[in-house]
C-alpha positions as CSV (number, residue, x, y, z in Angstrom):
1,M,-30.3,35.4,-45.1
2,N,-29.4,35.8,-41.4
3,A,-31.5,35.9,-38.4
4,G,-32.3,39.6,-38.6
5,D,-33.7,39.0,-42.1
6,V,-35.9,36.4,-40.9
7,V,-37.1,38.2,-37.9
8,N,-37.9,41.2,-40.1
9,L,-39.9,39.2,-42.7
10,G,-41.9,37.5,-39.8
11,R,-42.5,40.6,-38.1
12,D,-43.9,42.4,-41.4
13,L,-45.9,39.3,-42.0
14,L,-47.4,39.4,-38.5
15,M,-48.2,43.2,-38.9
16,L,-49.9,42.6,-42.2
17,T,-51.9,39.8,-40.6
18,L,-52.8,42.3,-37.9
19,Y,-53.8,45.1,-40.4
20,L,-55.9,42.7,-42.3
21,S,-57.9,41.2,-39.4
22,V,-58.7,44.1,-37.0
23,P,-61.1,45.8,-39.2
24,V,-63.2,42.6,-39.5
25,M,-62.8,41.8,-35.8
26,L,-63.9,45.4,-34.8
27,V,-67.0,44.6,-36.9
28,A,-67.8,41.6,-35.1
29,M,-67.2,43.2,-32.0
30,I,-69.6,46.1,-32.5
31,I,-72.3,43.7,-33.8
32,G,-72.0,41.6,-31.0
33,L,-72.3,44.5,-28.5
34,V,-75.3,45.9,-30.3
35,V,-76.8,42.5,-30.3
36,S,-76.1,41.7,-26.5
37,V,-77.7,45.2,-25.6
38,F,-80.8,44.3,-27.8
39,Q,-81.0,41.0,-26.0
40,A,-80.7,42.6,-22.4
41,M,-83.2,45.1,-23.2
42,T,-85.9,42.6,-24.6
43,Q,-84.9,39.4,-22.6
44,I,-84.7,37.4,-25.7
45,Q,-82.0,34.8,-25.4
46,E,-82.0,33.1,-28.7
47,Q,-78.5,31.8,-29.7
48,T,-79.0,32.2,-33.3
49,L,-79.6,35.9,-32.8
50,T,-75.9,36.4,-32.0
51,F,-74.5,34.5,-34.7
52,V,-76.5,35.2,-38.0
53,P,-76.0,39.1,-37.8
54,K,-72.2,38.6,-37.1
55,I,-71.8,36.3,-40.0
56,I,-73.5,38.7,-42.1
57,G,-71.6,41.7,-40.8
58,I,-68.3,39.9,-41.4
59,L,-69.1,38.8,-45.0
60,V,-70.2,42.5,-45.8
61,A,-67.0,43.9,-44.1
62,M,-64.8,41.2,-46.0
63,L,-66.3,42.1,-49.3
64,L,-66.0,45.9,-48.7
65,L,-62.3,45.6,-47.6
66,L,-61.3,43.1,-50.3
67,P,-59.8,45.6,-52.8
68,W,-57.7,47.2,-49.9
69,S,-56.9,43.6,-48.4
70,L,-55.7,42.5,-51.7
71,Q,-53.6,45.5,-52.5
72,M,-51.9,45.2,-49.1
73,I,-51.1,41.4,-49.8
74,V,-49.9,42.2,-53.4
75,E,-47.6,45.0,-52.0
76,Y,-46.3,42.6,-49.5
77,T,-45.6,39.9,-51.9
78,I,-43.9,42.2,-54.5
79,R,-41.7,43.6,-51.7
80,L,-40.8,40.1,-50.7
81,V,-40.0,38.9,-54.2
82,R,-38.2,42.2,-54.9
83,D,-35.8,41.8,-51.9
84,M,-35.2,38.0,-52.5
85,P,-32.1,38.3,-54.2
86,N,-30.6,40.3,-51.1
87,F,-31.5,37.1,-49.0
88,V,-29.1,34.9,-51.0
89,R,-25.6,35.3,-49.9
């Protein structure tokens, strides 16, 4: 295994992490924006009002994206195990 192989594995892992985390982060950002606009319009400054909808939205997004996430992780793992004999030289 040379340095290029390690860099490629690390890059692929970071890209997979980005692909899996961006949809959940977008959901949290959109919910946060909606709640902030609601708080600004109504002048309600309750701290729990920001956290509870985000937590619920993130949990729902994770549950909806779970099959896709598992498929991406399994594909990466299969590719990693399949290419493992090429790393040993």
